[in-house]
N, C-alpha and C positions, 0 to 999 in steps of 0.2 A: 220569555215565559215558559218555553218548554224545557230551559235548563232548571228553572225554578220547580215545575212540576216532577222532574226527574230527582230534583234532592228531595222534594217531599215524599216520594215514593220509597227513594232508599231510606229517609231517617224512619218512615213507617214500617218498612222490611227489619231495618235494624232492632227497633223497638219490640215487634212482633217476635223477632226469634230470642231476644232478651227476656220476654215475658214467659216464653215456654221452655227454654233451655234447662233452667234450673230451678224450675216450681216443683213445691213437695205438695203432692195430691193427699196424703195419707189422712189427712183430717177430713176432707171430703168424702173419702172414700170410707171412711169409719162412719160418718154421720149417713150416709146414703144405706151403708151394711143395716143400720139400725132402723131404717122405715120399714124394711121388710118388703112383701109383695105386693101390698096393696090391693088384694083380689077385689074385682067387682067395679072398681071405680074407673071412670072415664079417662080417656088420654089427657084432656086438659086438666082435671083435676090432680092426676098424678103428677102433670108437668108442673102445676104450683107449690105441690108439696115438695117435690125433688129441687127445683131451684129457688125458693123464695127465703133461703139463708145467703144467698150469693148475688152480688151487684155486678162482676166482672163477668163476661162473656165467655173467656176461657174456662173459668170456674163452673158456671152453668152447663157449659158442653160435657165439660168431666162429670159433672153431677149425673147429667143425662146419660152419658156413655157408661158409666159405672153402674147406674140402676138397670138399664136393660142387660148389660152383661152378667149383671149378679142375680136376674130375676126371669130370663129369657133362655130356656134349652135348644141347645141347636137340633134340629130335627134330622137325624142320620137317616130314617127310612125315606125323606122325600130327597135327601141330598143324593142317595144311591140312584135314584131315577132322574134325578136334576130337576122335579119338580117343583116348582114356583105357586101352587095352588095353596088356597087360604094363609096368604102373606101381605095381606094388608095390614096396616097399622092396628086397624080393628080387629082383624083376626088373631094376629099376633098377640095382642092383648087377652082376645077372649080364649084363646087355646094354650097360651104362654110358651110356645114353640114355633120354631120359624128356620127357615136356611139363610143364607147371607142376605138374600134381596128382602126378606122379613125385616130383618135386624137393621139393616140400612134404612128401609123406608120408615121405621118407627123412629128410628134416630133423626130421620131428616123433617119427621112430622113433628117431633118434641122440639128441636131446634127452631124451626119455624115459628112456634108457639112463644119460644122464648126471645124471639128477635134475632136469630142468629142465623147467617145464610149458609146454606147447606145443600149440596146435590150429591146424587147417589151414581157410582161409576160400575158398571158392567165389565167383566174380565175374565181372566182364567188365573187358576191357580193349581199345583199339583199336591196330590195328598198320599201317592202311593207310588213306589219305584216303577209299577207298570207304565205310568205316564211319561217317566223320562224319554224323551225324543218322539212322543207322539206328535202326529201330523192331522190337522182338518179337525181339531177337537171344537166342541160348542163351549160356548158361555157357560161357566160352573160357578160364578160367584159373584158378589155385588159387596162392595164397601162404599164409603161416604167420604166426601172431601169439605171441609169447614172452610169458609173464605172470610178472613178477618179484613183483607183490604183488597184493592183492585188488581196488587201484582202477584204473579203467581207465587213469589217468595212468601206470600203472606197466607198461602193455603196450604190445608195441612190434611194429612190421611189419618181417618178413623176407621176401625175396623170391629165393630162391637160384638159381631159372630164369631170370631178369633180371639177377641178377648175374652170370651165367657167358658172358655176351656179348649178342649181337643178332642176329636174323634179318632177311632184306628183306622187302620189303612183300608181295611174292608168297609168302612162305615155301616159298623154293625153296633156300636157302642159309644158313648158321649161320656167322658169325664168332665165333671165343672172343676175349673181352675182359672180364677179370675186373675188375667194381668193386664196391668195399665201400658204394657208395650205397645198396643194397637191404638193408643190415643195420641195424636199428633206424633205420629211414629216417626223414627228417623227415615228418611226417605229413600236414602241409597239401600238401606237394609229391607225395607218395605217392599222394593222394587225387584230384589231378587226373588220375592216370594209371591207377588202379586203382579199380573201384566194387564193393562187396560185394553178394550176392545177399540177403543179411540185413543191413539197415542199422545192426543192431546193432553190427555189426564195423567201422563206420566211426569209426575213433579220430581224432577232431578235426575240423577246419574241412575244408570239400569242397562239391561241387556238392549242390544240394538235392534232386535226384531222378536215376533212371536217363537221362530225357530231358536233361536238364541237362549230365549227363556225356558222354551221345553227342553234344551239340551243340559240345563244346568242341574245339580243333584237337589234332592228336596231340602230346602231352607226351613227350619226350625224356630221356635219362637226365641230360644236363647240367641239366635242371630240378632233379632230385634231388641232384645233386654242389653244385649252386648254393643249394640249398634255397629254390626259387622259393616265392613265398607268394600272390601276384597278379599277375595281367597284362591288357592291354587291347591290342588288341582280344580279346576272349575267345569270339567266334562262329567256330567252325571254317571255315564258308563264309562267306569275306571278299568282300565285293562293294565295288567301288572304280568312280571315275571315271576315265579316262584325264587324264594331267596334274596330277591331286589328289593332294595328298600323303595317305597313310594314316600315322596316327602310332601308334606302338608304345611301350609301357611295361611294365617288369617289374620288380617288387619281390622282391628277393632277400636272402638272408641270409648267404650264403656270404662267406668272406674272402679270395676270391682277387681280384687285382686283374685289371682288365678292360682288355685292350689291344686287342681287335679285335673289331668285330662284322661279320657278313657275312650277306649273304643269297644263298641256292641259290636259283635262280629256274627252273622245269622240271622234267622227270622226271630222275631220279638219273645216267642214263648222258649225257643231252644237256643239263645244267642250265648255268645262266650262272652264275658266283660274283661277286657284287658287293658291293665293301665299302662300308660307309656310316659317315658321321660320326655321332658319338653322345655323348650326356652321361650321367654316372654320378657320382651323389652321394647320401649317404645312404642307400644300399641302393636307389636307385632308379635303373635303366637307362632311357634314352629315346633315340628316333631317329625318324624319319620317310621315306618311300620315295613316289617317284612311277611306277608301273607302267605298262606299256606296255598295249595292248589285248589280249586273249585270255582264255583258261581254263588255269591251271597251277598245281601245287604249289609253294610258296613254304616253305623253311626257314630259321628264323633260327639262325645258328651264333655262338656266343661264345666266343672265343678257339678258334676251330677246332672248337669241340664242339657238336654239333647239340641245341638247346634246344628247338623248337618247330615243327610243320611244319602249314601254313593251304592250303585249298582256294580259291584265289583266282580271281575273276571280274572282268573289266577290261571295261567299256564305254563 
């Protein structure tokens, strides 16, 4: 009987992976975009309108994710003070703004109405290079886990807050920029960017400890879009010598063609953009660069999309 149960769980896991791995959600996203904000409606009414075209649980969850990410604004003012006031599902719908906790709570609530098992997870993220190497930090973000089966292999990460757009490093401005990368996100890439307060919610490979997580560079959205698995250097505080090349390697699973790799050197408003020669084969992207003396942030861009940011010190 135990063997039969294990086989059933394995088959369920394989089917779930097959369901999500190559699915195209463009039609769902376009449908949801056409619904608009639906101001003044209750959670239940919005839920019915959002999911009424879909039978499959994954499609329903995607529709809920997309509607929230497209219609709720990330509250940078509250995020600066790590405040979770007015982040109940009712408050989020009323004010149409939230931090991660509010996004995740609304997503969980709408999933529950749709008959989809979903839990929220508290944890840690980094948004500025000043946070690299921090110790003793407080919980500063919340995301969701959708559970399609009993096995953790059939549990999936969802972060509608980060799917809605991005904030600047000072948490003063928010830019709307919908992405599907945070729906059933690649687990290895997600774990480089999110670290749960309870390690039982680390679904797949990732940093071994919170200390290791905070030692990593800032991992950006393109890392999830490219399904990045591993990278070197992996120290967020990168030390180098003048005129000695630093070698970079990124193992990615995305199917996109890579046409350009650039380095943004310096603060965002004053950075210098340097295009670099690179090699890309078998899912491995590599290049090297010689930095000038100084201390500055360096962001790696692939096809113009931000992949990772380091704090670099060159002497």
